C-alpha positions in Angstrom: 96.9 196.8 185.7 93.4 198.2 185.3 93.4 200.3 182.2 90.3 202.5 182.1 88.3 205.1 183.9 84.6 205.3 183.5 82.8 208.7 183.5 79.0 208.7 183.9 77.5 212.0 182.7 73.8 212.1 183.6 72.5 215.3 182.0 69.2 217.0 181.6 68.6 215.7 178.1 70.7 212.6 177.9 72.7 210.0 179.7 76.3 209.4 178.5 79.2 207.2 179.4 82.8 207.8 178.4 85.8 205.5 178.9 89.2 207.0 179.1 92.5 205.2 179.0 95.4 205.9 181.4 96.7 208.8 179.2 93.3 210.5 179.4 92.4 209.6 175.8 88.7 208.8 175.0 88.4 205.2 173.9 84.7 204.7 174.0 81.5 206.9 174.1 77.8 205.9 174.4 74.9 208.3 174.8 71.1 207.9 175.0 68.4 210.6 175.1 66.4 211.1 178.3 62.7 211.9 177.9 61.3 215.2 179.2 57.9 215.4 180.8 55.9 218.7 181.0 52.7 217.9 182.9 51.7 221.6 183.3 53.0 224.9 182.1 56.3 225.7 183.8 56.6 222.2 185.2 59.5 219.8 184.1 59.9 216.2 185.3 62.0 213.2 184.6 61.3 209.5 185.4 64.0 208.5 188.0 63.9 204.9 186.8 64.6 206.1 183.2 67.5 208.1 184.5 68.9 204.9 186.0 68.1 202.6 183.1 69.5 205.0 180.4 72.7 205.6 182.5 73.3 201.9 183.0 72.5 201.1 179.3 75.1 203.5 178.0 77.7 202.3 180.6 77.3 198.7 179.4 77.3 199.8 175.8 80.6 201.8 176.2 82.2 198.7 177.8 81.0 196.4 175.0 82.3 198.7 172.3 85.9 197.9 173.3 85.3 194.5 174.8 86.1 195.3 178.5 84.6 194.1 181.7 84.7 195.2 185.3 88.3 194.0 186.0 89.5 196.6 183.4 87.8 199.6 185.0 89.9 201.3 187.7 87.1 203.6 189.0 83.9 205.4 188.1 83.4 209.2 188.3 79.9 210.7 188.2 78.8 214.1 186.9 75.2 215.2 186.8 72.5 217.7 186.2 72.3 219.6 189.5 69.4 220.6 191.7 67.0 218.0 190.2 65.2 216.5 193.1 64.4 212.8 193.7 62.7 211.2 196.7 62.5 207.4 197.1 61.6 204.6 199.5 64.7 203.5 201.5 63.6 199.9 201.5 62.2 199.3 198.0 64.0 202.0 196.0 60.7 203.1 194.4 60.5 206.8 193.7 57.5 208.5 195.4 56.9 210.7 192.4 58.6 211.9 189.3 62.0 213.8 189.6 61.4 217.5 189.7 64.0 219.0 187.3 66.1 222.0 188.0 64.2 223.9 185.3 60.8 223.4 187.0 59.1 226.6 188.3 56.3 225.1 190.3 57.6 226.5 193.6 58.2 230.0 192.4 55.3 231.4 194.5 56.8 229.7 197.6 60.1 231.4 196.9 58.4 234.7 196.5 56.7 234.3 199.9 60.0 233.4 201.6 61.5 236.6 200.2 58.5 238.7 201.3 58.7 237.1 204.8 62.3 238.3 205.1 64.2 235.0 204.8 66.1 235.8 201.7 69.2 237.4 203.4 69.4 234.6 206.0 69.3 231.9 203.3 71.9 233.8 201.2 74.3 234.2 204.1 74.1 230.5 204.9 74.0 228.9 201.4 75.5 231.6 199.1 72.3 231.3 197.0 69.4 233.7 196.3 66.0 232.1 197.0 64.8 230.6 193.8 62.8 227.7 192.5 65.8 226.6 190.6 67.3 225.0 193.7 66.4 221.7 195.4 65.1 223.0 198.7 61.6 224.1 197.7 61.2 221.2 195.3 61.8 218.8 198.2 59.4 220.8 200.4 56.8 220.6 197.6 57.1 216.8 197.4 56.7 216.4 201.2 53.6 218.6 201.1 51.9 217.2 198.0 52.7 213.5 197.9 50.3 211.8 200.3 52.0 210.6 203.5 55.5 211.7 202.3 56.4 213.9 205.2 55.3 211.4 207.8 57.2 208.6 206.1 60.2 210.9 205.9 60.1 211.6 209.6 60.0 207.8 210.2 63.2 207.5 208.2 61.4 205.6 205.4 62.3 208.0 202.6 65.6 209.3 201.1 66.3 212.5 199.2 69.0 213.1 196.6 70.1 215.0 193.6 70.9 212.8 190.6 74.4 211.9 191.8 73.0 210.6 195.0 70.3 208.5 193.2 73.0 207.0 191.0 75.3 206.2 193.9 72.5 204.6 195.8 71.4 202.5 192.8 75.0 201.5 191.9 75.6 200.3 195.4 72.2 198.6 195.8 71.3 200.9 198.6 74.4 200.7 200.6 75.5 204.3 200.2 73.4 207.4 200.5 75.8 210.3 199.8 76.6 213.4 197.7 79.5 215.8 197.3 80.0 219.4 198.2 79.4 220.7 194.7 75.9 219.2 194.6 75.0 219.8 198.3 75.8 223.4 197.8 73.2 223.7 195.1 70.3 222.5 197.2 69.8 225.7 199.1 69.8 223.5 202.3 73.5 223.3 202.8 75.5 225.7 205.0 78.6 226.3 203.0 80.5 228.0 205.9 79.8 225.2 208.5 79.8 222.4 205.9 76.7 220.8 207.1 72.9 220.7 206.4 71.5 223.8 207.9 69.1 223.2 210.7 67.4 226.6 210.5 66.5 226.2 206.8 65.4 222.6 207.4 63.1 223.8 210.2 61.8 226.7 208.1 60.8 224.3 205.2 59.7 221.5 207.6 62.2 219.0 206.0 63.2 216.1 208.2 67.0 215.7 208.4 66.5 211.9 208.1 66.0 212.4 204.4 69.4 213.9 203.7 72.6 212.2 202.3 76.1 212.3 203.8 78.3 214.9 202.2 81.9 214.2 201.1 84.7 215.7 199.0 84.3 215.5 195.2 87.4 213.3 195.1 86.4 210.5 197.6 85.8 206.8 197.5 82.1 206.7 197.9 81.9 202.9 197.8 81.9 200.1 195.3 79.3 199.1 192.7 77.3 196.0 193.7 78.7 193.0 191.9 75.3 192.4 190.2 75.7 195.7 188.2 78.8 195.0 186.2 79.8 191.5 187.3 82.1 192.7 190.0 82.9 195.7 192.2 84.2 199.0 190.8 85.1 201.9 193.1 83.0 205.0 192.8 85.8 207.5 193.3 84.6 211.0 192.2 81.4 213.1 192.1 80.8 216.7 190.9 77.9 218.7 189.5 78.2 219.2 185.8 79.3 222.9 185.7 81.9 222.4 188.5 83.1 219.3 186.7 83.5 221.1 183.4 85.5 223.8 185.0 87.8 221.2 186.6 88.1 219.5 183.3 89.3 222.7 181.8 92.0 222.9 184.5 90.2 225.7 186.4 91.5 224.8 189.8 
C-alpha cells in the first residue's frame, strides 16, 4: 500500500515540499528560497525555470530524507502563489519572458483606463473581481503586447499561458497536461464564475487569444501523472488549489 501524500507548495518567496503519512502526520519537509527580481520600481518578477528547479529540488530532498521513491507516493497535491503569470512555448517549454508576479503593478494604468472606459462593472459581474493589476488578465495582456511576436504566436497556438499551478502541472507531465483548477482560474480576471468558462467578452476586450488558456477542472481531480523521468515512475497529480483557498480547506473551512 502506498504510504505517503506529497504536497508541493510553490509560494512567492520559497518552494516547499511536505510528505504526509496516511494519518495526516508530517514526516518530511524541505524548503528552498525563491529569488525575487525587481527590474523597475513597482515591478516584481520570478524566473519560471527557477520556480520549477526549486520545486523539484525540494520534492526530491523530502523523499530522500525518509528514503522513499515513487512507488511509496500515492498522489501529489499542488498549492501555489496565485495570479502570477507565465507564458511559454508549447513545443520547447521555454518561457517567453520572466513570470510577472501577483505583486507587480506594471499594468495599473491599464486597469485605470478600463475603469474609466466603463468596463469595471461588467468585469465584476462576470468574474467577481474588481479591476486591478493584482490579477493575471492585464499581466497576460502586457506580455502579448510587449514581448515581440507573442500575440501572433499565441494566435497560431504556439504559446501557452498559466498561473504557477498550470506551469508545474505542464512540467511534471512533460507537456501532456495544460490545466488549472477553479480556485486559480477564478483569480485571473478572465474566468466567468457563473458560466464556469473563460469569458469571451473579456478575452476580446484585452485581445487575448483563447488558444493560450488551460482547461479548468475541480480542485479535487486527477489531472494526470508525472512523467516517469521526473521521479522514476508515474505519480498521480490529484489536487490543485490556490494557496489561500487551500489554507482555508486545511483549516476545515468547507
